[in-house]
N, C-alpha and C positions, 0 to 999 in steps of 0.2 A: 660458659653459656647454658642456660637452662634448656631442658628438652623442648618446651614450648617455643623458646626462641629459636633454636635449630629448625624445629619444623616450619615455622613461619618464614625463616630465611630460605628454606628449600621451596616453599610455595611462592614465594616472590619471584622466583625463577620461572614459575608456572602460573601466570596471572589468571587464567581460567580456573584453576583449583583453587587459588586464593579467593577469588570472587564467589565461587560455589560454596566455600566453607564459611563465608561471612555470616556471623549471627549477632546481631546488635544487643540481644539479650545475654549473650556469654562471650564477652571480649576477653582477649588474652593479654597477657602482660606485655607481649611485644606489640600489640596494638597500640597499649596506652603510652608506650615509649615512642612509638613512631607510628602514626596511623595512615601515613602518606602512601606506602606501598600498597596497603589495602584499597584506599581510595583510587589509586592508579589503576589497579587491577578491575574494580568495579566499573570504572569510567570506561575502559576498554572493552570489557567483556559483558557486563550486566548493568548498563548506566541506569536502567530502570529496574532496580532489583527488587523482586517480591519476597519479603520475608515470611517466616513460618506463620506469623499471626495474621497475614493478609495486607499488612502494610506495605508502602513502598518506600525505598531509599534511593535517593537521586543524588547524583555526583556530577552532572554536566552543568557548566555555567549557564547555558542557553535555557535549560529547563528551569533552574532555580529563578532566572531573571524573569521569565515569563510568569511563573507563579506569584512571585513577589507583587508583580504589577497588576494581575488579574484578580481583584478581591471580589468579583462576582461569582466566578467559578470555584475559586478556593477561599475557605473560611479559616479564621484564626481562633474561633470559638473552640474551647476544650471542655465544655461541660460534660459531654459524652465520653470522650477519650480519658479524662482525669478521674471519672468516677470509680472505676476498678483500681486504678493505680493508687489514689490516695483515700478513697472512701468518701461518699457524698456527706457533706456536713463537716468534715474534719478541717482543723485550721489551715492546712496546705491546700486542701480543695477550695475552700472559700477564698483563700488568697489568691491563688493562681487563676481562678474563674472570674475573679473581679478585677485584676490588675490590667492596666493598658495593654500589655503586649499580647495577652491571650484573648482579645476581644475584637469584634468587628464594630463598625459604626451602628449606632449613633454614640455608644459609650466611648469607643476608641476616639472618635473625632472630638467629643467634648473635652475629654482628659488631655489629650495631645495639644489641643488649642491653649489650654490653660498653662500647661507646662512650657510650650514653646514661647509663649508671651514673656517669661522670665529668662529665656535663654536666646535673646536676640543677639545679633552680632555686637551691638553697642554694649549689651550687658556682659557678654564674654570677654570682650577687649578690656572692660572695666576691672575684670578679675586678674588680669595679668601681673599687675604690680604686687597684689598679695600672693599670687602663686610663686612668684620669684622669691619673695622673702620666705614662704613656707619651705621651698626646695632648698634654699641657700642654708637655712637653719638645720634642715635634715642632713645635708651634706656636712656641715659642721660636726653634727653629732656622730656621723659615721666615723669620722676620725678619731673619736674618742672611745670607740668600742674595740674590745681585743678581738672579737670574732663577729664582724658585721654581717648581717644577712639581708641581701638586696630586697627581699620581699617583705619581711616583718619590719625592717628598720627604715625601708625607703619606699618601695613601690606601693604598699598597701596602706601606708599612712597618708599618702597624698590625696586619693579620692575620698578617704573618710572625713578628712578635714574639708575638703571642697563641698561634698554633699551635705556635711554637717553645717557649713556656713549657708549654703543654699536654703536649708531648711531651717536655719537659725537655731540648731541644737546646741545648748550651751556646751562649751568646751569640756567641762568636767563631767559630762554626761554622755560622752562619746565611746566610752570604753568597751562597751558591749556590741557596738555596731558592726564590727567585722565578724565577729564569731556568729551573730544572727544571720548575717548575710550568707556566710559559708554554709550555715546548716540549711538554710531555706533553699538554696541553690543546689546543694548537694543531693537534696530529695528529688530534683528534677532529672537526674540521671536516667538512662534508658530502662534500668532494672535496679531502683533503689532497694537497699536492704531494709529489714524491720527497724534496725537501729537508725539508719538515715532517715526513715520517715518519722521516727519517734522524735529525733533530734529536730527535724524541721518543724513538726507540729509544735514542740515546745518553743521554738525561736518565734514562730508566728504569734503565739499566745503572748509570750513576754513582750515582744515589740509592740503589738497592739495596745497592750496595758500602758506601756511607756507613751505611745503616741497620744493614747486618750487624754492622759495628763498633760502632754505638751500642747494638745490642741486647746484644751481649757485655758491654760496660761496664755496662749497666743490670741485667743478670742478676747481675753481680758486686755491684752496689750498688743495690738496688731503692729506688724512690721510694714516695711515698704513694699508693696506688692510687685514693684518693678524689680526688687532683687531678692526678695524673700518669697520662695516657691510655696511655702506652707500658708502664709497669708493669702497668696494669691488663689490657691485651691480652696481655702476656706471662704474667701468673698465671692468667688466665682466671677462670672462675666458681667459687664454693665448691663447686659440684656436681662438679667435676673436668673440665668441658668446657674444652677447649683449642683455640686455633688452631693450625693447621700453621704451620711457619716462612714459607712462602710466603704464606698468608693473613695473618700478622702484618705482614710487610715490605710487601706490597702495599696493605693497608688503611692503613697509616701513610702512604704516598704519597697515597693517596686523601684523607685527612684534611686534608692541606696543601693539595692542589688545590681541594678543595671550599671550605675556610675561606677561602684566598686570593682565589679569583676572586669568591666571592659578596660579600665585604665590600669589596674594592678597587672594584668595580663600583658597588656600592651608594652608596659616599661620592662618588666621581667623578661619577657619572650624577646624584646628587641635587644636587650643588653646581653642576653645568652647568645642569640643569633649572631652578634658581632664577635663574640668570642669564636664560634664555629667558622666564621668567615673573616679571618683577620684582614684580607686585603680590603674588604669593605669597611671594616672598622678604621683602618688607617685613611681611606678615602674620604670617610666622614670627619674624622679629626682633621685633615687637611683642608676639608671644603665644609665648614661648619654650616654654611647657607643651604647645603643640601638636606638639611634636617626635615624640611617639609616633605620631599619626596621619600625620605628614608621612612619617616612614619608610616606614610601609605604603604610602603613595601613590608614593614614589619607587620602591619595589619593583614595584608594578602598572605604573606609567607607563613605566618603562624597566628591564624585568626584567633582572637580571644575566645569568641563564641564559634563553635564548630558545627554545631547542629541547631537547625530551626525546625518548626513543625507547622504544618497546614493540614487540612482535611478536604476532600473534594466536596463541594456544597451540592454539586449536580454530577451526573454522569458525564465523563469526558474522556480524553485520551492524552497520554504523555509519551512522546516519541514513538507513536504507533501502537502503544499498550493501552487496551481498554481499561477505564478507571471507573468502578461504580461509585454512585453518590455514597458519601459517608467514609470512604477509604482514608485512613490516616497516612500522611506523607511526610517523610523525614527529609529535611533539606539539609544536604551536606555542604555547608559553606567552606568547609576546610578542603574538600574535594574539589567544589567548584572554582575557589581561588587558586588551584594549581591545574586548571584545565588548559592544555596547550592549544586548544582552539580559540582561547581568549588571551593567553599569556605566553609568549614565546620563551623557551626554556624555563618552564615554571618552577622546577625544583632548585633554581639558583637564586640566591639572594642577591638583588641588584638595587642598591639604595637610590639610584637614578632612574629607575624604571618609569618610563612615560610612552604611552598612556598607561593608567593603572586604575581601570574601573572594577576594583574589587568589590565583593559583597560583605564585607565584614561588618558593615553597619545595615545590611539588607538594602532594600530599595523599594520605591514606591511609597504607598500610603504608610507602612510600617517602618519606614527607614528612621533610624535612631535619632530621637529628638535632641540628644545631648552629644551628637558625634562631634561637633566643632569644640565643644567643650573638652571631650576626650583628647581630641587631636592637640589642642593648647597644652593640656597637662603632659601628654606624652613628649611633645617637642621640648618644653622648658626642662622637664625631668632628665630626659636623655642627653640633651645638649649640654646641660648644666653638670651632670655626672661625668660625661666624656672630657669636659674642660677641666674639672678638678682631678679626675682619677684616669687618665688616659691608658695607664698600664695595669688596670685591674685585672685580676686572674681569679679562676674558681679556687676555693680553699677547701672543697670538699665535694661530696656528690649532691647534685641538685634533686630536689624531691618534687615531683609533679602531682602526686596525690591521687592518682589512678582515676581521673575523670575524663569522659569522652565528650560531654557536651561543652564543658568550658576547658580550654587548654591553656594552663599556665602553671606556675610553680607555688608550691606551699613553701618551700625554702630554696635559697639559692646563696650559699655561703661563698664569700668573696675574700680575697686579700687585696689590700689597698697599698701598693708600694708608696 
């Protein structure tokens, strides 16, 4: 064990010291490996933690639930916060300040309404047969590999194809999508390196150039707006409301990033968690109908997206702490989803947990528009994998990739007996 890991293990026995030492901009290897002792210490000792830069870090479920629902007091706009982080006018800055997730109404409302119109329950149900065929094919190919990786060869391949289908990206043009997504989201870490920002800027630039050409082709040959999200975004609403060209392109990038990260991490985290909790793995194999509640528990237990952000639009208070207008606020989803005030025995994986009102997809106006699609992907993928390979085991050391905002694996080598 490294000296940093030994030090954090000692601090875990002293929650006050662990909470006092927490620095979002200088995270340790031990934190990346397992952030939950830190979240627990913060929740117990400093649930409204003021960081050195004046921002707040929140870990209680009730605080996050309130902020997600109060779009009058708390803003999602990031034009001020992202200026020093990315530089005004850089590709990353323009992308993240234009996309759906980092905006307030009216832009958020307009874009969300257009996207949601193509993700109705009927439309999602219609995707199920194609998803089953896709996943069955991926499972077949896993058996042909000498050293299969659950992320590269399975979990990451599913949302790329699904989002590619939603935007009607030609199959032979999808090769770069995952790398672009990882680079753009990697730069969203609390303290991105110069290299991460450069890779992110390059990815945005290349993705925009590709989308500009794709949009030209789609305008010339529109798809069905009921199922083709790109056509729907291009055509706008029947009322005549249209997105600008920049809004259109950047929200297509957002769709890929949001859909890719959530689903890849859900599948990878879920299958790894079952290895750590073999009794729950056996329980799910013996009761495959429990897959719906199991998916909710995977989302709670190892939330794909661990950190969200807001800012105080006006002076307010949180948990008795005065908050000045403009204060940046970090919403610790991973901590809130293990809050014992909301979830009994929160550090235990329970595939039948009910109720389970987790915040993995946020809540309120910004609740993830594609959450039911992600759930469907997760259910079919994990259930199908367990049915085919109930005795799977790790075949090497998993690689998480050192990310705090998005918790998932870059590599998960497995043995398939």
